[in-house]
FIKE-388010 format. One record per residue (C-alpha): residue in one letter; chain; z, y, x. Coordinates in nm, 3 decimals, m for minus. Example, Ala and Ser with C-alpha at 12.3 -4.5 7.8 and 13.67 -1.06 7.14 Angstrom:
BEGIN
   r   c        zz        yy        xx
   A   A     0.780    m0.450     1.230
   S   A     0.714    m0.106     1.367
END
This chain:
BEGIN
   r   c        zz        yy        xx
   X   A    m0.012    m2.591    m1.182
   X   A    m0.340    m2.539    m1.011
   X   A    m0.450    m2.616    m0.663
   X   A    m0.776    m2.426    m0.754
   X   A    m0.802    m2.208    m0.426
   X   A    m0.932    m1.906    m0.626
   X   A    m0.666    m1.879    m0.866
   X   A    m0.434    m1.861    m0.619
   X   A    m0.604    m1.640    m0.367
   X   A    m0.903    m1.430    m0.515
   X   A    m1.124    m1.698    m0.273
   X   A    m1.289    m2.021    m0.220
   X   A    m1.209    m1.990     0.170
   X   A    m0.913    m2.175     0.247
   X   A    m0.723    m2.075     0.540
   X   A    m0.733    m2.362     0.812
   X   A    m0.417    m2.581     0.832
   X   A    m0.228    m2.520     1.183
   X   A    m0.211    m2.793     1.398
   X   A     0.142    m2.894     1.498
   X   A     0.221    m2.923     1.840
   X   A     0.559    m3.106     1.937
   X   A     0.737    m3.231     2.249
   X   A     1.096    m3.334     2.217
   X   A     1.303    m3.052     2.000
   X   A     1.013    m2.832     2.112
   X   A     0.702    m2.762     1.845
   X   A     0.471    m2.492     1.718
   X   A     0.171    m2.431     1.512
   X   A    m0.168    m2.378     1.648
   X   A    m0.376    m2.114     1.453
   X   A    m0.681    m1.934     1.548
   X   A    m0.574    m1.967     1.883
   X   A    m0.277    m1.850     1.879
   X   A     0.118    m2.000     1.829
   X   A     0.300    m1.975     1.491
   X   A     0.632    m2.101     1.403
   X   A     0.756    m2.209     1.750
   X   A     1.082    m2.373     1.677
   X   A     1.345    m2.536     1.886
   X   A     1.588    m2.805     1.702
   X   A     1.441    m2.714     1.403
   X   A     1.524    m2.325     1.439
   X   A     1.254    m2.060     1.471
   X   A     1.256    m1.944     1.830
   X   A     0.961    m1.705     1.844
   X   A     0.770    m1.587     1.503
   X   A     0.429    m1.624     1.745
   X   A     0.264    m1.552     2.024
   X   A    m0.077    m1.467     2.005
   X   A    m0.371    m1.276     2.245
   X   A    m0.517    m0.989     2.084
   X   A    m0.758    m0.770     2.111
   X   A    m0.789    m0.453     1.937
   X   A    m1.091    m0.165     1.853
   X   A    m1.104     0.199     1.900
   X   A    m0.978     0.239     1.549
   X   A    m0.662    m0.043     1.597
   X   A    m0.889    m0.303     1.413
   X   A    m0.820    m0.677     1.528
   X   A    m1.107    m0.870     1.651
   X   A    m1.135    m1.184     1.501
   X   A    m1.287    m1.411     1.823
   X   A    m1.544    m1.697     1.810
   X   A    m1.313    m1.985     1.957
   X   A    m1.560    m2.252     2.141
   X   A    m1.448    m2.566     2.353
   X   A    m1.129    m2.656     2.199
   X   A    m0.931    m2.916     2.377
   X   A    m0.595    m3.051     2.238
   X   A    m0.379    m3.296     2.445
   X   A    m0.028    m3.394     2.361
   X   A     0.200    m3.733     2.411
   X   A     0.610    m3.788     2.352
   X   A     0.674    m3.521     2.670
   X   A     0.389    m3.261     2.668
   X   A     0.111    m3.124     2.518
   X   A    m0.177    m2.898     2.635
   X   A    m0.444    m2.697     2.461
   X   A    m0.764    m2.549     2.608
   X   A    m1.018    m2.306     2.483
   X   A    m1.260    m2.047     2.545
   X   A    m1.239    m1.708     2.282
   X   A    m1.542    m1.425     2.285
   X   A    m1.490    m1.099     2.101
   X   A    m1.877    m0.904     2.048
   X   A    m1.770    m0.537     2.011
   X   A    m2.022    m0.202     1.992
   X   A    m2.332    m0.160     2.186
   X   A    m2.367    m0.549     2.279
   X   A    m2.083    m0.553     2.477
   X   A    m1.838    m0.865     2.490
   X   A    m1.526    m0.998     2.647
   X   A    m1.466    m1.361     2.727
   X   A    m1.106    m1.507     2.732
   X   A    m1.014    m1.858     2.871
   X   A    m0.669    m2.012     2.746
   X   A    m0.459    m2.277     2.815
   X   A    m0.164    m2.370     2.677
   X   A     0.094    m2.605     2.808
   X   A     0.413    m2.754     2.704
   X   A     0.702    m2.970     2.764
   X   A     1.074    m3.044     2.629
   X   A     1.228    m2.721     2.735
   X   A     0.929    m2.460     2.832
   X   A     0.593    m2.307     2.659
   X   A     0.348    m2.134     2.881
   X   A     0.070    m1.943     2.755
   X   A    m0.174    m1.855     2.997
   X   A    m0.493    m1.637     2.953
   X   A    m0.775    m1.443     3.150
   X   A    m1.041    m1.224     3.042
   X   A    m1.372    m1.122     3.174
   X   A    m1.656    m0.902     3.040
   X   A    m2.009    m0.930     3.197
   X   A    m2.099    m0.610     3.015
   X   A    m1.722    m0.386     3.033
   X   A    m1.539    m0.351     2.702
   X   A    m1.381    m0.108     2.525
   X   A    m1.040    m0.175     2.349
   X   A    m0.693     0.015     2.263
   X   A    m0.506    m0.365     2.359
   X   A    m0.612    m0.631     2.524
   X   A    m0.357    m0.879     2.580
   X   A    m0.035    m1.067     2.460
   X   A     0.173    m1.029     2.188
   X   A     0.483    m1.186     2.119
   X   A     0.675    m1.188     1.787
   X   A     1.065    m1.280     1.755
   X   A     1.208    m1.297     1.401
   X   A     1.441    m1.081     1.261
   X   A     1.637    m1.241     0.981
   X   A     1.893    m1.374     1.196
   X   A     1.788    m1.187     1.487
   X   A     1.799    m0.856     1.397
   X   A     2.150    m0.666     1.537
   X   A     2.230    m0.979     1.759
   X   A     2.280    m0.964     2.160
   X   A     1.999    m1.004     2.370
   X   A     1.919    m0.936     2.764
   X   A     1.635    m0.737     2.893
   X   A     1.473    m0.756     3.211
   X   A     1.279    m0.475     3.366
   X   A     0.989    m0.438     3.568
   X   A     1.180    m0.293     3.836
   X   A     1.413    m0.611     3.820
   X   A     1.754    m0.501     3.632
   X   A     1.898    m0.711     3.340
   X   A     2.026    m0.499     3.065
   X   A     2.272    m0.597     2.824
   X   A     2.145    m0.517     2.464
   X   A     2.112    m0.589     2.119
   X   A     1.820    m0.644     1.898
   X   A     1.811    m0.316     1.632
   X   A     1.975    m0.379     1.282
   X   A     1.848    m0.047     1.155
   X   A     1.467    m0.014     1.230
   X   A     1.396     0.181     1.558
   X   A     1.110     0.471     1.519
   X   A     1.015     0.439     1.877
   X   A     1.022     0.169     2.145
   X   A     1.367     0.010     2.164
   X   A     1.276    m0.168     2.480
   X   A     1.010    m0.090     2.773
   X   A     0.937    m0.167     3.105
   X   A     0.959    m0.550     3.025
   X   A     0.954    m0.856     3.271
   X   A     1.190    m1.081     3.055
   X   A     1.370    m1.098     2.749
   X   A     1.650    m1.373     2.642
   X   A     1.867    m1.416     2.308
   X   A     2.096    m1.730     2.190
   X   A     1.874    m1.945     1.938
   X   A     2.197    m2.103     1.849
   X   A     2.531    m2.204     1.995
   X   A     2.479    m2.356     2.327
   X   A     2.099    m2.276     2.364
   X   A     1.918    m2.014     2.501
   X   A     1.557    m1.846     2.477
   X   A     1.391    m1.669     2.740
   X   A     1.066    m1.515     2.730
   X   A     0.850    m1.420     3.052
   X   A     0.587    m1.191     3.059
   X   A     0.370    m1.146     3.395
   X   A     0.014    m0.983     3.465
   X   A     0.128    m0.605     3.318
   X   A     0.427    m0.399     3.172
   X   A     0.512    m0.509     2.866
   X   A     0.768    m0.308     2.619
   X   A     0.905    m0.357     2.253
   X   A     0.797    m0.199     1.895
   X   A     0.998    m0.256     1.567
   X   A     0.749    m0.403     1.362
   X   A     0.964    m0.361     1.048
   X   A     0.831    m0.012     1.030
   X   A     0.509    m0.108     0.894
   X   A     0.700    m0.431     0.705
   X   A     0.597    m0.705     0.956
   X   A     0.892    m0.937     0.925
   X   A     0.909    m0.919     1.370
   X   A     0.981    m0.789     1.670
   X   A     0.681    m0.707     1.878
   X   A     0.667    m0.737     2.258
   X   A     0.309    m0.625     2.323
   X   A     0.108    m0.558     2.687
   X   A     0.006    m0.203     2.779
   X   A     0.268     0.079     2.742
   X   A     0.125     0.287     2.458
   X   A     0.220     0.620     2.666
   X   A    m0.098     0.499     2.852
   X   A    m0.442     0.664     2.743
   X   A    m0.602     0.469     2.503
   X   A    m0.905     0.333     2.435
   X   A    m0.965     0.232     2.732
   X   A    m1.219     0.047     2.937
   X   A    m1.182    m0.335     3.089
   X   A    m1.419    m0.308     3.415
   X   A    m1.721    m0.497     3.453
   X   A    m1.661    m0.884     3.613
   X   A    m1.271    m0.762     3.688
   X   A    m1.065    m1.089     3.516
   X   A    m0.739    m0.920     3.348
   X   A    m0.476    m1.225     3.379
   X   A    m0.191    m1.271     3.183
   X   A     0.115    m1.525     3.115
   X   A     0.376    m1.585     2.873
   X   A     0.619    m1.811     2.915
   X   A     0.915    m1.961     2.672
   X   A     1.213    m2.139     2.859
   X   A     1.437    m2.278     2.648
   X   A     1.802    m2.381     2.839
   X   A     2.011    m2.611     2.624
   X   A     2.425    m2.611     2.685
   X   A     2.509    m2.855     2.466
   X   A     2.609    m3.224     2.512
   X   A     2.349    m3.488     2.565
   X   A     2.512    m3.647     2.244
   X   A     2.447    m3.362     2.052
   X   A     2.343    m3.411     1.671
   X   A     2.005    m3.328     1.570
   X   A     1.931    m3.009     1.313
   X   A     2.020    m3.096     0.962
   X   A     1.737    m3.242     0.750
   X   A     1.510    m3.038     0.581
   X   A     1.629    m3.035     0.210
   X   A     1.308    m3.002    m0.029
   X   A     1.519    m2.888    m0.294
   X   A     1.578    m2.485    m0.301
   X   A     1.930    m2.406    m0.473
   X   A     1.983    m2.062    m0.640
   X   A     2.322    m1.941    m0.702
   X   A     2.425    m1.577    m0.843
   X   A     2.533    m1.352    m0.641
   X   A     2.811    m1.057    m0.656
   X   A     2.559    m0.748    m0.618
   X   A     2.432    m0.571    m0.990
   X   A     2.223    m0.274    m0.997
   X   A     1.999    m0.072    m1.290
   X   A     1.657    m0.224    m1.263
   X   A     1.397     0.070    m1.145
   X   A     1.091     0.277    m1.321
   X   A     0.772     0.143    m1.285
   X   A     0.431     0.341    m1.204
   X   A     0.094     0.307    m1.177
   X   A    m0.130     0.504    m0.912
   X   A    m0.452     0.735    m1.067
   X   A    m0.691     0.862    m0.831
   X   A    m0.945     1.121    m0.967
   X   A    m1.243     0.887    m0.907
   X   A    m1.016     0.596    m1.128
   X   A    m0.966     0.879    m1.440
   X   A    m1.245     0.794    m1.608
   X   A    m1.178     0.435    m1.606
   X   A    m0.816     0.473    m1.692
   X   A    m0.901     0.660    m1.996
   X   A    m1.162     0.382    m2.151
   X   A    m0.832     0.176    m2.086
   X   A    m0.556     0.355    m2.295
   X   A    m0.474     0.062    m2.507
   X   A    m0.412    m0.163    m2.190
   X   A    m0.216     0.139    m2.042
   X   A    m0.016     0.163    m2.358
   X   A     0.020    m0.254    m2.365
   X   A     0.185    m0.206    m2.009
   X   A     0.370     0.067    m2.065
   X   A     0.514     0.240    m1.751
   X   A     0.756     0.493    m1.697
   X   A     0.543     0.692    m1.433
   X   A     0.201     0.749    m1.370
   X   A     0.124     0.863    m1.000
   X   A    m0.170     1.135    m0.990
   X   A    m0.341     1.182    m0.661
   X   A    m0.457     1.486    m0.534
   X   A    m0.605     1.608    m0.227
   X   A    m0.801     1.930    m0.190
   X   A    m0.965     1.823     0.131
   X   A    m1.165     1.537    m0.083
   X   A    m1.301     1.804    m0.313
   X   A    m1.012     1.748    m0.591
   X   A    m1.003     2.067    m0.819
   X   A    m0.962     2.166    m1.187
   X   A    m1.194     1.850    m1.336
   X   A    m0.948     1.558    m1.151
   X   A    m0.673     1.802    m1.318
   X   A    m0.852     1.826    m1.665
   X   A    m0.860     1.433    m1.673
   X   A    m0.521     1.395    m1.517
   X   A    m0.388     1.596    m1.834
   X   A    m0.622     1.369    m2.109
   X   A    m0.403     1.088    m1.946
   X   A    m0.106     1.243    m1.926
   X   A    m0.164     1.313    m2.307
   X   A    m0.171     0.976    m2.396
   X   A     0.069     0.801    m2.170
   X   A     0.377     0.924    m2.316
   X   A     0.581     0.855    m2.007
   X   A     0.660     1.096    m1.702
   X   A     0.429     1.211    m1.450
   X   A     0.413     1.320    m1.074
   X   A     0.101     1.451    m0.906
   X   A     0.103     1.325    m0.566
   X   A    m0.059     1.617    m0.334
   X   A    m0.207     1.594     0.011
   X   A    m0.153     2.003     0.131
   X   A    m0.425     2.088     0.372
   X   A    m0.210     2.335     0.526
   X   A    m0.474     2.506     0.700
   X   A    m0.324     2.858     0.575
   X   A    m0.006     2.918     0.426
   X   A     0.170     2.618     0.205
   X   A     0.257     2.893    m0.035
   X   A    m0.101     3.036    m0.074
   X   A    m0.230     2.664    m0.070
   X   A     0.035     2.547    m0.358
   X   A    m0.025     2.860    m0.540
   X   A    m0.391     2.762    m0.575
   X   A    m0.309     2.417    m0.731
   X   A    m0.109     2.601    m0.985
   X   A    m0.360     2.788    m1.073
   X   A    m0.625     2.530    m1.107
   X   A    m0.312     2.287    m1.277
   X   A    m0.269     2.580    m1.585
   X   A    m0.638     2.586    m1.575
   X   A    m0.641     2.247    m1.692
   X   A    m0.285     2.273    m1.881
   X   A    m0.152     1.984    m1.687
   X   A     0.222     2.014    m1.594
   X   A     0.359     1.663    m1.437
   X   A     0.703     1.635    m1.442
   X   A     0.717     1.633    m1.039
   X   A     0.523     1.712    m0.743
   X   A     0.519     1.437    m0.449
   X   A     0.385     1.696    m0.173
   X   A     0.314     1.580     0.199
   X   A     0.103     1.779     0.476
   X   A    m0.225     1.602     0.529
   X   A    m0.189     1.548     0.861
   X   A     0.147     1.363     0.865
   X   A    m0.088     1.073     0.674
   X   A    m0.226     1.033     1.038
   X   A     0.050     0.831     1.280
   X   A     0.150     1.043     1.603
   X   A     0.190     0.706     1.837
   X   A     0.449     0.779     2.137
   X   A     0.317     0.969     2.391
   X   A     0.085     1.148     2.116
   X   A     0.068     1.557     2.050
   X   A     0.220     1.613     1.703
   X   A    m0.073     1.785     1.552
   X   A    m0.034     2.103     1.396
   X   A     0.127     2.198     1.090
   X   A     0.334     2.458     0.943
   X   A     0.746     2.313     0.961
   X   A     0.813     2.098     0.655
   X   A     1.111     2.409     0.576
   X   A     0.813     2.592     0.504
   X   A     0.590     2.360     0.303
   X   A     0.901     2.218     0.092
   X   A     1.032     2.618     0.072
   X   A     0.676     2.734    m0.043
   X   A     0.662     2.432    m0.287
   X   A     0.970     2.522    m0.473
   X   A     0.910     2.866    m0.480
   X   A     0.550     2.813    m0.678
   X   A     0.565     2.482    m0.862
   X   A     0.884     2.643    m1.073
   X   A     1.085     2.369    m1.304
   X   A     0.896     2.095    m1.145
   X   A     1.117     1.830    m0.928
   X   A     1.016     1.827    m0.557
   X   A     0.944     1.525    m0.361
   X   A     0.841     1.489     0.012
   X   A     0.850     1.216     0.232
   X   A     0.512     1.047     0.340
   X   A     0.198     0.967     0.147
   X   A     0.169     0.708     0.437
   X   A     0.431     0.451     0.552
   X   A     0.808     0.437     0.619
   X   A     0.688     0.416     0.997
   X   A     0.596     0.758     0.957
   X   A     0.892     0.872     0.806
   X   A     1.111     0.689     1.026
   X   A     0.920     0.893     1.306
   X   A     0.894     1.251     1.134
   X   A     1.250     1.291     0.969
   X   A     1.180     1.541     0.683
   X   A     1.456     1.738     0.593
   X   A     1.559     1.619     0.291
   X   A     1.779     1.907     0.167
   X   A     1.532     2.111    m0.029
   X   A     1.383     1.769    m0.218
   X   A     1.476     1.591    m0.514
   X   A     1.367     1.306    m0.389
   X   A     1.235     1.055    m0.107
   X   A     0.883     0.876    m0.111
   X   A     0.701     0.665     0.120
   X   A     0.507     0.348     0.105
   X   A     0.440     0.016     0.268
   X   A     0.170    m0.193     0.336
   X   A     0.132    m0.574     0.443
   X   A    m0.185    m0.588     0.647
   X   A    m0.146    m0.316     0.899
   X   A    m0.119    m0.568     1.214
   X   A    m0.196    m0.922     1.039
   X   A    m0.345    m1.065     0.720
   X   A    m0.293    m1.465     0.701
   X   A    m0.133    m1.552     0.410
   X   A     0.192    m1.639     0.573
   X   A     0.205    m1.317     0.775
   X   A     0.144    m1.098     0.454
   X   A     0.428    m1.286     0.277
   X   A     0.675    m1.299     0.498
   X   A     0.644    m0.884     0.502
   X   A     0.878    m0.891     0.245
   X   A     1.149    m0.999     0.463
   X   A     1.113    m0.679     0.618
   X   A     1.198    m0.467     0.278
   X   A     1.535    m0.490     0.276
   X   A     1.565    m0.381     0.624
   X   A     1.310    m0.080     0.576
   X   A     1.515     0.045     0.238
   X   A     1.849     0.008     0.431
   X   A     1.738     0.214     0.714
   X   A     1.620     0.480     0.466
   X   A     1.948     0.478     0.240
   X   A     2.083     0.532     0.657
   X   A     1.881     0.833     0.691
   X   A     1.873     1.007     0.331
   X   A     2.210     0.856     0.194
   X   A     2.186     0.815    m0.213
   X   A     1.871     1.090    m0.208
   X   A     1.688     0.962    m0.533
   X   A     1.428     0.725    m0.351
   X   A     1.074     0.607    m0.449
   X   A     0.837     0.339    m0.283
   X   A     0.513     0.340    m0.372
   X   A     0.203     0.283    m0.421
   X   A     0.246    m0.033    m0.199
   X   A    m0.104    m0.305    m0.220
   X   A    m0.195    m0.559    m0.056
   X   A    m0.530    m0.382     0.025
   X   A    m0.500    m0.046     0.249
   X   A    m0.486     0.257     0.096
   X   A    m0.552     0.473     0.373
   X   A    m0.549     0.409     0.746
   X   A    m0.307     0.628     0.949
   X   A    m0.413     0.465     1.239
   X   A    m0.761     0.513     1.299
   X   A    m1.091     0.679     1.153
   X   A    m1.110     0.460     0.830
   X   A    m1.002     0.146     0.630
   X   A    m1.221    m0.164     0.683
   X   A    m1.482    m0.243     0.439
   X   A    m1.496    m0.601     0.328
   X   A    m1.779    m0.693     0.145
   X   A    m1.705    m1.086     0.220
   X   A    m1.404    m1.040     0.085
   X   A    m1.213    m1.212     0.403
   X   A    m0.833    m1.199     0.540
   X   A    m0.875    m0.903     0.744
   X   A    m0.614    m0.603     0.866
   X   A    m0.637    m0.277     0.754
   X   A    m0.903    m0.379     0.488
   X   A    m0.983    m0.172     0.143
   X   A    m1.056    m0.474    m0.090
   X   A    m0.841    m0.813    m0.048
   X   A    m0.916    m1.099    m0.231
   X   A    m0.580    m1.192    m0.282
   X   A    m0.533    m0.911    m0.490
   X   A    m0.768    m1.122    m0.737
   X   A    m0.532    m1.407    m0.726
   X   A    m0.194    m1.561    m0.796
   X   A    m0.105    m1.467    m0.484
   X   A    m0.054    m1.068    m0.559
   X   A     0.118    m1.186    m0.846
   X   A     0.385    m1.376    m0.626
   X   A     0.375    m1.058    m0.331
   X   A     0.502    m0.813    m0.611
   X   A     0.723    m1.013    m0.788
   X   A     0.865    m1.099    m0.492
   X   A     0.816    m0.740    m0.331
   X   A     1.053    m0.569    m0.640
   X   A     1.327    m0.826    m0.565
   X   A     1.339    m0.743    m0.216
   X   A     1.389    m0.394    m0.283
   X   A     1.628    m0.460    m0.582
   X   A     1.932    m0.324    m0.394
   X   A     1.806     0.048    m0.236
   X   A     1.871     0.176    m0.655
   X   A     1.497     0.285    m0.659
   X   A     1.419     0.571    m0.899
   X   A     1.026     0.431    m0.897
   X   A     0.826     0.130    m0.828
   X   A     0.441     0.147    m0.766
   X   A     0.255    m0.121    m0.679
   X   A    m0.095    m0.095    m0.828
   X   A    m0.290     0.105    m1.003
   X   A    m0.455     0.033    m1.357
   X   A    m0.865     0.020    m1.268
   X   A    m1.060     0.030    m0.941
   X   A    m0.984    m0.227    m0.633
   X   A    m0.602    m0.159    m0.658
   X   A    m0.619    m0.221    m1.023
   X   A    m0.470    m0.433    m1.245
   X   A    m0.780    m0.502    m1.491
   X   A    m1.110    m0.555    m1.267
   X   A    m1.412    m0.351    m1.243
   X   A    m1.800    m0.380    m1.233
   X   A    m1.928    m0.529    m0.920
   X   A    m1.578    m0.727    m0.864
   X   A    m1.603    m1.162    m0.824
   X   A    m1.402    m1.209    m1.152
   X   A    m1.529    m1.043    m1.481
   X   A    m1.520    m0.687    m1.553
   X   A    m1.181    m0.588    m1.775
   X   A    m1.065    m0.918    m1.708
   X   A    m0.644    m0.899    m1.637
   X   A    m0.548    m0.997    m1.265
   X   A    m0.240    m1.236    m1.274
   X   A    m0.074    m0.887    m1.111
   X   A    m0.121    m0.743    m1.455
   X   A     0.153    m0.983    m1.566
   X   A     0.420    m0.937    m1.296
   X   A     0.409    m0.526    m1.343
   X   A     0.355    m0.515    m1.739
   X   A     0.707    m0.757    m1.693
   X   A     0.855    m0.529    m1.483
   X   A     0.795    m0.218    m1.663
   X   A     0.945    m0.397    m1.991
   X   A     1.239    m0.485    m1.776
   X   A     1.276    m0.102    m1.613
   X   A     1.619     0.052    m1.687
   X   A     1.751    m0.324    m1.759
   X   A     2.104    m0.435    m1.541
   X   A     2.016    m0.682    m1.265
   X   A     2.259    m0.899    m1.063
   X   A     2.153    m1.065    m0.744
   X   A     2.089    m1.483    m0.696
   X   A     2.111    m1.581    m0.390
   X   A     1.804    m1.848    m0.232
   X   A     1.891    m2.121    m0.002
   X   A     1.525    m2.030     0.170
   X   A     1.402    m1.721     0.062
   X   A     1.138    m1.724     0.263
   X   A     0.984    m1.973    m0.008
   X   A     1.129    m1.908    m0.327
   X   A     1.319    m1.557    m0.468
   X   A     1.493    m1.474    m0.794
   X   A     1.718    m1.221    m0.969
   X   A     1.913    m1.248    m1.307
   X   A     1.791    m0.959    m1.547
   X   A     1.958    m0.884    m1.890
   X   A     1.685    m0.692    m2.070
   X   A     1.581    m0.657    m2.396
   X   A     1.560    m1.025    m2.466
   X   A     1.848    m1.107    m2.290
   X   A     2.004    m1.244    m1.993
   X   A     1.694    m1.413    m1.796
   X   A     1.679    m1.583    m1.446
   X   A     1.330    m1.486    m1.314
   X   A     1.214    m1.707    m1.022
   X   A     0.880    m1.698    m0.746
   X   A     0.761    m1.948    m0.577
   X   A     0.648    m1.760    m0.251
   X   A     0.435    m2.033    m0.103
   X   A     0.092    m2.270    m0.187
   X   A     0.302    m2.542    m0.232
   X   A     0.471    m2.702    m0.559
   X   A     0.882    m2.621    m0.522
   X   A     1.180    m2.753    m0.625
   X   A     1.428    m2.521    m0.749
   X   A     1.797    m2.593    m0.858
   X   A     1.900    m2.334    m1.080
   X   A     2.259    m2.444    m1.029
   X   A     2.499    m2.292    m1.269
   X   A     2.237    m2.018    m1.415
   X   A     2.090    m2.185    m1.678
   X   A     2.129    m2.409    m1.973
   X   A     2.180    m2.755    m1.896
   X   A     2.342    m2.726    m1.548
   X   A     2.495    m2.954    m1.364
   X   A     2.248    m3.233    m1.446
   X   A     1.876    m3.315    m1.384
   X   A     1.763    m3.027    m1.642
   X   A     1.888    m2.727    m1.428
   X   A     1.617    m2.905    m1.179
   X   A     1.263    m2.666    m1.224
   X   A     0.932    m2.766    m1.067
   X   A     0.742    m2.421    m0.980
   X   A     0.387    m2.456    m0.862
   X   A     0.216    m2.267    m0.605
   X   A     0.253    m1.914    m0.602
   X   A     0.433    m1.942    m0.999
   X   A     0.656    m1.754    m1.151
   X   A     0.895    m1.821    m1.415
   X   A     1.140    m1.704    m1.653
   X   A     1.432    m1.895    m1.782
   X   A     1.707    m1.801    m2.007
   X   A     2.087    m1.814    m1.906
   X   A     2.384    m1.992    m2.025
   X   A     2.546    m1.840    m2.303
END
């Protein structure tokens, strides 16, 4: 047990607790000026309503909030505040906000004014619908021309916007209860944020087909409003929602499979540090090393020499991840890399190849970058890298793979990454991204069938930014989107996140899962200049070492009564059958392991699990 914020999050800064707003059966959490976890009668209706301002790299401004006033009683609540965003060249944007709630209606109003003019990629409301229990269900969309269309929320992940030109959207919250979300002040559209592993459908202002960045004119108010209307058709004497159960129950489920191989990514700049930590590398014993190689960054024979030295001590498999420049014939560029590999005496077991330009996103309405056809890229790789498995897909995220469907016929495996801080970086949003992973893997399987499938490297911090010119520097160790360093990587949060991640992708039958590096800002051991001692093992080390030891073992699913709070699975590993549990929250949890462990059927089946903690328990004989 621990309540030390640094041990949990890698930082002493603790997120402020939200203010609970409640009016009858309608309630919401006020956090950083936005509304989170909006519920009616105990059921989540909307995941969030926020007013967001984005810069030209799609970074999110963190506004300075002042004059905050909160007033609430039994039948109403009201919130008012002023938010200020400071942009480049001394530009400013001020937003006046009013939030009002009653028993069956919630209104969020904002007026933005700039006395300097203000450049932005997006300025306005984002409304998030949850995905679990919503994906694949009915909805009604009212368009700006007044048409109302009966439709459904996407089940498989939509590569493009499922709904455009929106004025309102409604859906069933529970039998007899309907929610309508109405947007005013601009034209809204929805994107499927599961593409980025966000656990939400996002309705946002200003269509992506319009130019960006754009200017908010000097002293021209921009007014917008979002209304949530609840229509409860149940009888007045209806019972309230079931009481909250404090004990999470675990039960064995029917699905089974084989644990994936575990990989570590190694960039050329971390090669020497990795060699220095070869004893620790041997202790972890990952099945795969993923070597990153980018000729446009000057990677050449010297990098491959170091990769060869690491591969020689590794004893496992290796993959060379190539960002192909595609400035000339792909076959000619591949031939150059082969000559360099021969010079370095480096022969990996596989090549994961993708055009460098495909690391950048091509949003709706944008022109696809110049690039040879992927068929030509893969054919060139196949002819040059003889005797080596060839993989394709994206070096970036599922978003790009979903939008640019690669021809998988010439490929031996498909791969992509994920990142949980593309849009938001608070603790709740990051942990909720785990909900999106089964949708991602199921969507990949729907496109590529049983093709061998890999994921990673996928880390909390952002390795590269497909949506702007750079990742965001984070010298203060804050929780910020698109940051190249994240404080939680040093804490137990990363350990819990990684184990939860591995559980959520078990059903994908992955060939390999890569969740970290050995050294560096994404590493399992701390380097110089880190907030923990150089060479110290981060808590994530334990998760990756455990998963590596379990690779190839058989697993069985374990159903959780509250998968957003605790996840588990059963694995028959080298030490016998074990139940692995992870607490995904910052609160101690009571876990009822049911019939899974020795002593089931009485109090000994209950386990207390500390904040963001993991546990391994023996199964009953």
